[in-house]
C-alpha angles and dihedrals in degrees: 000000000000116000113245114242121227113234099245094200093051090047092050091050090049091048092048089051089058099057089043088053088058089054093243127147092229146351091264089070094063120108119231089260092051089050091053091049092044095051092045092050093046091052089049089053093050098041096079088057089063120089116245116252117268112280094023120110131189129044138297116273113223125201114219122216088258089060093250118135120240118194109214 
């Protein structure tokens, strides 16, 4: 099965949105914890854009920062 490719442009936009959400002037100002949260959130935003693997039906399940599940 071919490996899905993450849309780099969509991921970068999602990642940029995260440091802006923190009110920072740029990504370099993020702490290691903020980086981890930003990357995790950006992946969560991009995941629903990926096709499900062959033989799998349904939708991706995203985990919000609060730990709650969101079915997309």
